[in-house]
C-alpha positions in Angstrom: 160.5 145.3 198.8 163.8 143.7 199.5 165.3 142.1 202.6 167.6 144.8 204.0 170.2 142.3 205.3 170.3 140.6 201.9 170.4 144.0 200.2 173.3 145.2 202.4 175.2 142.0 201.6 175.2 142.8 197.9 178.0 144.7 196.3 177.3 147.9 194.4 177.2 146.2 191.0 174.8 143.6 192.3 172.5 146.2 193.8 172.6 148.1 190.4 171.5 144.9 188.6 168.6 144.4 191.0 167.6 148.0 190.7 167.8 147.9 186.9 165.8 144.7 186.7 163.1 146.1 189.1 162.8 149.3 187.0 162.5 147.3 183.8 159.8 145.1 185.2 157.9 148.1 186.5 158.0 149.7 183.0 157.0 146.4 181.4 154.1 146.0 183.8 152.8 149.5 183.2 153.1 149.1 179.4 151.3 145.7 179.6 148.4 147.2 181.6 148.1 150.2 179.2 148.1 147.9 176.2 145.7 145.3 177.5 143.2 147.2 179.6 141.3 148.6 176.6 140.5 145.1 175.3 139.5 143.9 178.7 137.2 146.9 179.2 135.7 146.3 175.7 135.0 142.6 176.6 133.4 143.6 179.9 131.2 146.3 178.3 130.2 144.5 175.1 130.1 140.9 176.1 129.2 141.1 179.7 127.1 144.3 179.8 129.2 146.0 182.4 128.5 149.8 182.5 131.6 151.9 183.3 130.9 154.7 185.7 132.9 157.2 187.8 132.1 157.8 191.4 130.4 161.2 191.9 132.6 163.9 193.5 130.6 163.8 196.8 131.3 160.0 197.1 135.0 160.6 196.4 135.1 163.3 199.0 133.4 161.0 201.6 135.9 158.1 200.7 138.8 160.5 201.1 137.5 161.7 204.5 136.9 158.1 205.7 140.4 157.0 204.6 141.9 160.1 206.3 140.3 158.8 209.6 140.7 155.1 209.2 144.2 154.6 207.8 146.1 156.8 210.4 144.3 154.9 213.2 145.0 151.6 211.6 148.8 152.2 211.2 149.3 154.0 214.6 150.2 150.8 216.5 152.8 149.6 213.9 155.8 151.8 213.5 156.7 150.4 210.0 153.2 150.8 208.7 153.0 154.3 210.1 156.3 155.2 208.4 155.2 153.8 205.1 151.9 155.6 205.3 153.5 158.9 206.2 156.0 158.6 203.3 153.3 157.6 200.9 151.0 160.5 202.0 153.8 163.0 201.6 154.6 161.7 198.2 151.0 161.9 197.1 150.7 165.5 198.3 154.0 166.4 196.5 153.0 164.9 193.1 149.3 165.6 192.9 149.5 168.8 190.9 152.0 167.4 188.5 149.7 164.4 187.8 146.7 166.6 187.3 148.5 168.9 184.9 150.4 166.3 182.9 149.0 162.8 182.8 145.4 163.8 183.6 145.5 166.7 181.2 146.9 164.6 178.4 144.2 162.0 178.8 141.5 164.7 179.0 142.8 166.4 175.9 142.7 163.1 174.0 139.1 162.4 175.1 137.8 165.8 173.7 
């Protein structure tokens, strides 16, 4: 997020610098999580006895249903929150199948 007044006060080259830096940081953060999470999970499971589990489908469905009721009601009174939620929801719906067919499928294939 960026202050709109400050953003609008920047010239095109300054905006490009900020966008490039933000993209680079996002990629760096994603790579860092991908690289470090396996070691953290191993520590949790071997040293601390944590058991990794997935939620059953029935629980995931109940969580989705509850979120579908709670979040729209929570954002209704705040126009900006409502706008963000509507945009995010539309984006999720648009990219769901791609994620299931690409990222999800690649990780599933590697686990077989």
